N, C-alpha and C positions, 0 to 999 in steps of 0.2 A: 385542496382546502382553499376557502375564500374568506378573507378577513374583511369585516365590515365595521362601521362605527359602533354599532350596537351589539353585534353578534359575530361569531365565527362559525363557518359552515364546513362540515367535513363529510366525505363519502366513507361510509362504513358498511357494516352488516348487522342484520337483526334476524337471528335464527335462520341463517343461511341465505337471507335475501339482502340484496343491495339496499342500503338505506341512507338517507340524509340525516345528519346529526347537527342540530343547530343549538349552540350554547351562547347564551347571553353573557356578555362580559361584565365583570365587576368594575365599577368606576371608583378609583382611589379618592377622588375629590368628594365623594359622598360619604356621609356617616354610615358605618358598616351595617347597622340594623336597617336603616332606611334603604340602603343599596340592596340588601338581601330581599327586603319586602317588595321593592319595585321590580326586581328581576323575576321574583316569583309571580307577581301580578301580571307582568307583561308576557311571561311564558304561558300562563294559563289562558290569558286573553287571546293570544294568537292561536293556540290549540283549539279553543272554543269556537273561534270564527272559521277555522278550517272545517270543523264539523258542521257548523251552522250553514256555511255556504254549500257544502255537499248536500245537506238536507233540503236546501232550496232548489236543488236540481243542477247545480254547477259542479262538475267534477273537480276535486282537489286532491292533493296527496293524502293518503290514509295516515292517520296518527297512530303509530305503534306503541309509543311509550312516552310518558312525561315524568321528569324528575324535577320537582319544584325546588328542592334544596340546591340542586346544581344548575337550575334555570336552563334545563335541557329538554329539547323535543326530538324524538326519533320518529322520522316519518318516511313514507314511501319514496323511493327513488323513481322518478318519472323518466322513462326513456322516450325521447322524441326530439323535435326540433323547435327552437324558439320561434315564435311568430315573427320576431324581428328579422331573423335570417331568411324566413320564407318570403317576406315582403321585399327584402333587399335583393334576393336572388331571383325572385319571380319565376321559380321553376315548377310551381305546382299548378295543375290544371283546375283544381277545385277552389281557387282563391275566393271567388265570389261567395260560394257556400261557406267557406271558412270565415270570411268577414261578417256574414250574416250571423253565424254562430257566435262570434265574439259579441256582437250586439245583443243577441238573445241571452247570453250568459250574464252580461252586465245588468240587463233588465231584470233577470230573475233575482239577482242579488238585491237590486234596488226595490223590487216589489216586496221583499222581506225586510226592507229598511236596513240592509247591510251595505255599508260604504267601504269599499276596498281600501282607498286611501293612497294607492300607489299603482294606478292603472297605467301600464306601459306595455309595449309590444315584447318586452323581455320577460314579462311575468305571465305570459300565456305560452304553454308548451303544446305542440301538436304531436300526438302519438301516431304510430304507423297506421293504426286503424281509424285515423282521422278524428279521434276523440280529442277535444280541446280541454286542457287542464289549466286551471288558474292557481298560481302559487303566490307565496309571500304575503301573508295577512298580518304582518307585524304592525301596520299602521291602521288597521281596520277599526271601525266603530259602528254603533247603531245610531241611526237618525232617520226621522221622517221628513226632514227639511228638504225642500226642493233645492235650496242653495247647496247643500252638501252633495246631493246627487249630481247637480250641475258641475260642481268642482271635479267630481270623479270623471265625468265625461270630458271636461276641459283638459284634465291631465292627459287623457288618452289622445285628445286632439293635438295637444302640444307635443307629445311624444312622437306622433306621426309626422307632424310638421318638421320637427327637429331631425329625425332620423330618416324619413322617407318623403322628403318634400315634393318630389315629382308626382307621387301618387296619393299624397296625404288626403286631399279633398275627396277623391274617388273612394278610397278605402273607408274614410270616416262616414261618408254618406251611406255606404253599404252597411256599415255597422249600425247606423241610426235606423236603417230600414229593418234590420233584424230586431233592434230594440223596440221599435213601434209594434212589431208583431206580438210582443208580449204584453205591453202596457197600453197600447193605443196611440193614435196620432195626436190626440189632444194633449196628453202628457208630454210627448216629445216636443210639441210646439212650445209648451210652457218652459220646458227644460232648455231648449235652444235660446229662447228669449233671455233666460237667466245666464246661460253661457256667454252670450254677447255682452251682458252687463259685467260679468267677471272680466272679460277681455278688455272692456273699456276701463275698468278699475285697475287692471294690470296687477291683480293680486290673486293668490291661489290658496290663501289660508281661510279657515272658517271665520265667518262673521257671526258674532254672538248678538 
């Protein structure tokens, strides 16, 4: 079990299959009806983005069941290794291909105006057959804005710099290479310009 600020995550079963059960917590400081409504909305929101991302061509955990009254999602348990561990251990021979695929996955989301909202190396899981699975869409939203897509990329860059400083630039550049294969170099150039603006501002929140 893993307890988070917004939800608790359990390992369980769904009709004989291992499954992840994510239950959004009730907040005592909120008025009960408001609390229930927010939990329902956010549960449906996350489940919807898991499906939308999969439809965009990015593998995500399958959603088995949603209980809105309990603010619960039952989803596929992904067997694999977190990208964070692979980069840290540098034990895989297919790293360059892997990083290209990370960039391609992010670009596929952005092409459909899906902003993940929490892009880190912990939220990508690499399965044994080298399939890259993206998880945790709790902060996702829809946006056409270059700013929001740049923030997504900036979050990934910051995650790399924080956890993998020695190889951060190399890995991020390879991800950008994969990203550009999907959307083109012109868009990547514009995004990087916006990323640099974000870095100068020193802020990571959306600008309205």
